[in-house]
N, C-alpha and C positions, 0 to 999 in steps of 0.2 A: 122425639125421633120416631120414625115409622115402626121400628121393631123393638121388642122387649129384650133382645139379646145382643151381645157384641162378640166379635172374634178376638180373643186376647193375643198378645204377642206370643210367638212360638219360635224358640231357637233364634237363629240369626237370619237364615234364608227362608224359613217356611212361611213367614208372613211379610217378607221384605217388599212384596208388590201386591199384597192382598187387596188394598184399596182399589187398585186398577181393575181387579177382578170382580169386586162386590159392591163398591161404594155407589155405583149407578143404580143399585137396587135398594138404596136406603140403609145399607148395613154398615155399622161402625166396625172398624178394625184397627189394629195397632201394629206399627212397624218398629222393629228394633233399630236404633241408630248408633249402636255402639261400634259397629264394624265398618269404618269408613272405607276400607279397601274393598269390601264387598259392595258398598254403595257406589263406589267409582265404577266397578264392573257392571253394576246395574245401569248406570248412566250410559256406559258404552253400548249396552244392549238396546235400551229404549229410545235413544235419540234416532238411530236409523229406522226404528219401527214407526216413528211418526214422520219420517222423511226429512229429518233435520241433521246437520253435521254434528258429530260428537267432538267436543273439544276437551281433551284431558285436563284435569286439575292435578298437577304434579305435587308429590309430597315434598318438593323443594320450595313450594310457594309458602308465604307467610299465611298462617291460619288456614292451611289447606283442609284440615279436618272439618272445620265449620263450613268452609266454602262448598265442599263436596256435599255435605248434608243439606245445606240450604238449597243448592241447585237441584238435588234429587227430589226433595220435597216439593219444590216449585214445579218440577217436571211432572211428578205424580199428580199434583193438584190440577195442572193444565190438562193432562190426559183425562182425568175424571170429569172436569168441567166440559170438555169437548164431547165426552161420551153422553153426558146428561143432555146437552143440546141436540145431539143426534137422536137420542132416545125420545125426546119430546116431539121430534119431527116425524116419528114413525106412525104408520097407520095401526089402528087397534086390530091387528090380525092375529089369529091363534099362533103361538110360538114366538111372537115378537117380544123383544125386551120390554117394551112398554106394557104389554099384557102381563109378562112375568112380574114386573114391578108390583102390580096390584094383586096378582094372584098369590104372591108370596106373603102378603101382609097377614097379620093375625086375623083369624075369623072374628067377625063381630065389629071390626074397626069401621069407623064411619066411611073412610075412603074406600075400603073394599066393598062395603055395601052399595055405595054410590056407583062404583065401577060395575057391579052386577046389574044395578038399575039401568045404567047406560046401555048395557048389552041387550037388555030386554025391550028397549024403546023401539017402536015401529016408525015413528015420525023422524025423518032424516034430519030436519032442521034442529029438533030438540036433541037428537043424539049428538049432532055436531057441537052444539053449545055445551053439552055436558062433557064431551071429550076435551074441548078446549079448557074447560074449568079444571078437569082432572090433570091436564098437562101442567097447569100452573101450580098444582099442589106437590109436584114431584120435587123431592129434596135428596141430595146425595148423602150417603153415610159419611160420618166424620173420618178424617184422616188423622189418627192419633199416633203418637210416638212413645217409645219406652226408653228410659235410661235406667240401667241397674246402677244405683248410686255408688256402690262399693268399687266399681270399675273406674277408678279415677287416679291413675298413676300420673305423676308429674312428667312434663315434657320439658326439654332443655334447649337453649339456643346453642350456637356454635362455640360460645365461651363457657358452656357448661352450666349456665345459670338457669334456674327454673323460670319458665315463661309465665308472666303474670296472666292469670285467667286462661292459662293454656293447658291445664290438665285435661285428661280424656273426657270426663263427664261434663266439665264446664264448657269445653269447646263444643261438645255435642249439643249441649243446651243452647249455646249461642247459635249454632247452625239451625236449630229449630226456631228460635225466637225471631231470627232474621228472615225466615221464610214467609211467603205470602199466604200461608194457611190461615183460615178463619173458621170460627166455630169448631175449634180443634182443641185437643188436650195433650198435655205432657204427663205421662204415667211414670211416676217414680217408684222403683221397687228396691227391695233389699235393705231397707232401713235408712237411718239418718246420715246426712252428709252436710255438716255445718258449712263447709266451703261452698258447696253447690247452692245451699239455701241462701247464703250471703250474696252470691252472684245474682240469684233470682230477685233479691230485694232491689238490686240496681236497675232491673229491667221494667220499663213502663208497660211492656206488652202484657203483663199479668194484672194490670190495674183494671178495675171495673169502670165502665163509663157512667155517666150521670143517671142512667136508667138501671144501673146495677147489673149490666150485661158484660160478658167477657169475650174478647176475641180469641184469646188463648187461655184455657183453663188448666188448673192443677188437679191432678188425680194422684192419690197416694195409695199404693197397694199395701195392705196391712194384714196382720194375722189375728189381731184381737182388738178389743175396745181400748185397752190401755195404750197400745201403740198408736192408735188413731188420735187419742186425746193428746199424747205427748208431742207427736209430730205436728198435729194440727195447731197446737198452741205455739210451738216454736215458729211456725210459719206465720200465724196470726200476729205475733208480736213483731214481725217484720213487715206487717201490712199486706200479707199475702193470704188470699182466701183459698181454702181447699174446696173445690166444687164437688168432689166425689171421693168417698173412701171405698176402695175396691177390695173386699175381703176375699182372701184366697185360702183354701184348705192348706194346712201345714204340710201334709204328706200325700193327700189324694189329688195331686196336681202333676203337671208336666214340668220338666226342667229341674232347676235347683229346688230342693225341698227344705224348708225352714221349720223344723218341728217345734210346735208349742210344747209347754210342759204338761202334755196330756189333755189340753183343752180341745174339745171337739167342736166341729163347725156349728152344730145345732145350738149348744149353750152359748157360743160366741155370738151367733146371730140374735139369740134371745137377749143378750146383753145390749147389743146395739138397739134392738127394738124398744127396750124399756128405758134406755138412757139417751135416746135420740134427741129429745128436746134439750136435755142437759148439755149434750155435746154442742149443739148449735148455739145455745145461749152463752156457753163458756167461751167458745171460739169468737163469737161476735163481739163480746165485751173486750177481749184482748185485741181484736182486729181494729175496732173503732178507736181504742186508746192509741194504737200505733198511728192510725191515720191522723188523729189530732196532733200527736207529737211531731209528725212530719209536715204539719201545716196544711193537710188535705181535708176536704170536707167529709165528715163521717156520714154514715147512712142511717136512716130511720129504722130499717128492719134488716134482718140477716139476708144474705144471698142464699140461694138454694144450695143444699147439700144433698147429694144423692148417695145412697148406700146400695152397692151392688155386690154380687158374690159369684165366685167361680171356683172350679176344682171338682171334677168327677161327676158333673151333672150328665145324665144320659137319657132321661125320659121326660115326656111332657108332664107327667104326674109329679116328678121331683121338682121340675121348674115351677110348676104351679104352686106347690107347697111353699117353696122359698118366697115366692111373691105374695101369696095370699096369707100364709100364717105368720111369716117373719117380716112381711111388709117391705121387702127389698124392692128397689126401683128397677132392677134389671139383673140379668144373669150373663155370665161369660161361658160360651161353649168353645173349647179349644180343641182338644185331642180328636174328637170325631171329625172335625173339618180337615184333618190330615188325609182323610180318605175322600176328599172332594177336590179333584184337580182344578175345578173352576174357581176354587177359593184360595188354595195354598200351593206352594211351589215345592213339590217333592219329586225326586227322580224316580224312574220306573222301578228300579231294583228295590229301593227303599219302600216304595208304595206297596210292592208285593209282600215284603216283610211285614209291613204294618197290617195288611189285610189278613195275613196268616198268623198273626201274633196270638199266643195263648198267655194265660196268667204267668206262667213260669218264664216267659220271654222278656218281661219287663221287670227290671230289678231296681231296688233302691240302692244304688251303687256308691262307691267311694272314688269314682273315676274323675271327678272334677278337681282341677288343680287348686281351686279355692278352699278345699278342705270341707266343703259343704256337701251333704248327701245329694245325690243326683239321679233322677230317674233315667234309665238307660235301656234301650232296646238291643238285645243280643243279636249277633249274627250279621252286623253291619260290615260294610267294606272297610270302615276305619278300624274296627276290631281286628279284622284279618290283617290289615296293614301293620297294626301295632304288634301282633303276634309274630309276623314275619320278621320284623326288625329285631325282636328279642331272639328269635331262632338264629338269626345271622350274627348275633353277638353285638348288635348296635341298638340297644333299647333307647327309648325316648324319641321325641319328635324334634325336627328343626323348628326353632322358635322365631318365626318371621313377623308375627303380628304384635306380640308382647302386651296384649290387653290384660292377661292374667298373671303377670309377673308380680309376686307378692312374698316370695320366700327369701329371707336374708340370712339363712343358716350358714352359708359359706362366704359371707362378705357383705358389705354395705349395699352393693348393687343388687336389687331384687331380681330374682330369676323365677321362671315358671317350673313347678314340680313335674310337669309333663315333658319338659324339655330334655334333650340329650345331655346338655351341660349339667343339669341338676342330677339326673339319674346316674350318670357316670360317677359324679362326686359322692353321691349318697351310697351307691353300691360299694365303692371303695371304703367308705367309712364303716359300713356294716361288716365288711370282711375283716376289718382291723379290730373289731370289738370282741371276737371270740365268743359269740353268742351260742347257746344251745341250738341244735339243728332246727327244732320246731319254731323257736322264736326268730331265728334268722330267716327261715322261709316265710314266716308270717309277715315280717317287716319287709322282706324283699318283694313279696307279692303286692303289698300296699304301694310300694314305689313303682313297680312295673305296671300296675293297674291304671295309673293316671293317663288320660288321653288329651290330646290337643282339641280344645273346643272352639277356639278362634277360627280355625280353618274347617274342622270337621262339621261344625254346625252351619257353615257357609257353603260347602261344596255342592249341596243339592242344586242350588241355583246355578252354580258354575257348570255343572253337568247338564242341567235341563236346558240352559240357554246357550251352551257351547261358547262361553266367553273365555277370555284368557285365564288359564288356571293359576292357582297359587303355586309358589315354589316348594317343591319337596313333598307335598302331601296331596293326595288325590282322594283319600278315603272319606266316607260320609258317615257321621254318627247322628243319632236323632234321640230326642228325649220326650217321648209321649208320656202322658199320665197312664196309670194302671187301667183306665177306662178303655184303652185301645183293645184290650183282650176280648171285649164283648162286641166290638164293631168289626165286621169282616167284609162288608160290601162296599166297593168303590161306587160312589153315587154322584148324581148331579147336585148342583147347588140347590135347585128347587126341591129335590127330594129330601135333602138334609133339612132344609127349612120346614118342609111339611112334617118331618119327623119331630122337630123341636116343638111345633104347634099341635102335635097329636093327630095330624091328618093321615099319616101313614106310620107304620112301625118297621124300622129297618133292623131291629135287633133280633137275631135268630134265636129260637128256643126260649127257655125261661131260666137260664142259668146265671143271669147277672144279678148280683146282690144289690140292694138299695144303696145309694151313694153314702148314706149315713153308716150303714153296716160295713161297707167296704173301707171307708176311712177308719172306722173303729178297729177293724181287724188289722189294718196296716199299723196303727198306733200300738195295738197289743203286741204285734211282732217286734216293733221297734223297742218297746219297753222290755220285752223278754231278752232282747239283745243287751240292753243296759244291765239287766240282772245277771245274764250269763258272763258279762265282762267283769262284774263286781268280785272282788277278792274277799276272802273271809275276814281279813283285817281292814275292811273298808272304813274310811273315815266318816265321821258323823255328817259332814256336809253332803257327801255323795249318797249316803244312806237316806238322809232326809229328802234329797232330791228324788230318789227312786220311790220313796213312800208317798211324797206329794203327787208325783206323776200318777201313781196307782190310784190315789184318792180322786184325782181329777177325772180319770177314766171312769171310775164308778159313778161319779156325779153325772157324767155324760150319759151313761147307761140309764140312770134314773130319769134323766130328762127325756130320753127317747121313749121310755115306757109310757110316759104321759101323752106321747104324741101319736101312738099307733092308730088311734081312731081317726086322726086327721090325714094320715098318709094313704091316700087312695082307698078310703074305707070301703068302697063298693067292691073291691077285689079281695075276697077273703083269703085266697092263697098268698097274696102279697103280705097281708097282715101276719099270717102264720110264719112266713119266711122272716119277717122282721123280728118276731118273738124268738124264733129259733136262733137267729143271729145274735141277739142280745144275750140269750142264755149261753151260747157257745163262748162268746167273748168273756162273759162274767166267770164261767167255769175255768177257762184258761188263766185268767187273771188271778183268781183265788188260789188255784193250785200252785202257780209259779210264785205267788207272793208268800204262801205258807213255807215253801222250800227256801225262799230267800231269807225269811225271818229266822228260820231254823239255822241256816248257815252263818248268819251274821249275829246271832244271839250271843251276847257276852255272858259267860257263866257267872252265876252268883258267887 
């Protein structure tokens, strides 16, 4: 692909139409397809935009979820292809999209060099020939989709029976595979889902052709090498090839944060670097065996496996280190693109909040109904809406979408912990327990803190495009990574791409820590929370976990000490900041660990 970076999925609304904005410039991006109600609203917006009638797909129709997703992806694909044809027809004039396409390419790329050569030609005929050749080289960025595998509740027919292959994630996957997207990927996140994997096995769309090429590729988002090996083998044994492992920082990322046991991104990437051939050969052996068992022709050599990384990247030097030292094939830049209206869909109020955000405004919260830590920007309209409901004595949200229903505490029918139904029952339960005031208030705050994400993460598009609103909730919440605290300028797409490639610098001042140090300090704070929650009579399993976490963080610090000469070594001040960050983290770790060991020491 033309670029070394992609734009990952962000929330539900924020990249819902990003391919329409950036694919014509050769930039890959990812759409979340979990929220089919939002997708239906986007259909209602984009059909009139292209001069065609919008025909609603009712939730009364059979397999409506898959149908909505298929049609929307086909619509996006058609819009992008039309854009590409129009772009190719443009004259090479300053400011045109066709010039931007080549200007945004990485410096030193062959296409960009030929573009500049074309501009310098004096002979009109030679110039026209080279222009025609350049037009033929233009390729759109891929339209990729994301499914969070854990969001897979069963759906039932009118008789109350679970619909076969009708669960949320499986239906979303069907919507994708039935679309006409090509050279596209399905990005699976949040771990294993055997039911989803089994459905994928049935679909020929994920099979390689005789040349070993894929029309639709599988990408797995992972936190470490072990996760990649386990999930990759599970799929390989089904005859499914993983074309890319997308490594994401456990805590220095946007959205839901899945903390590793203290394993930092640097050592994780080193693991992939040293074991990359082993990973490929292991998966290829299982894959070929499966093909043989199915009566299919095995391949002589493995298909390509890409390794990419995302989470907290903010400078060209960081991006270059990841690609050159760790050998990754590409990087994901997410949070900074929230400040690029030409790339993402953010309403004006939330855009202002993002541009003004400081470190203290982005918290690793417990607001997600899934019970997973969740990065959250304070001061949003959804937060105001939630607090107003509490003040009026009506805590909790109306639960219209039900994608996050997973709690069976009050009966067999799962409900969402952000819902009005759950919070009312839970508060009544807490009142009946006669808890001490401090403990009651702590548990009450945990209950009241939960927010609706199904609608809150969708409403930015609803407001931006003035489509039919969701019932009962108009507030918007957003889940940027901690990196947003260091980006404050709302910029054009071209300027952001120039920043990624080091042609300009949009970071104000010099107060941003290196991505490795930022992640390390978030992990240190997370670990200190674990220590603070530990009781004196802590069980051995919990104590061992805290000790191992501490050990892994120290191993990460040692790894980074060996890297300081490779991290933009020409900038002495940056090397000094890295050293300082490592010393600060190690000092905090050792001081907290000493107190922890004293508190939990069993007397002789």
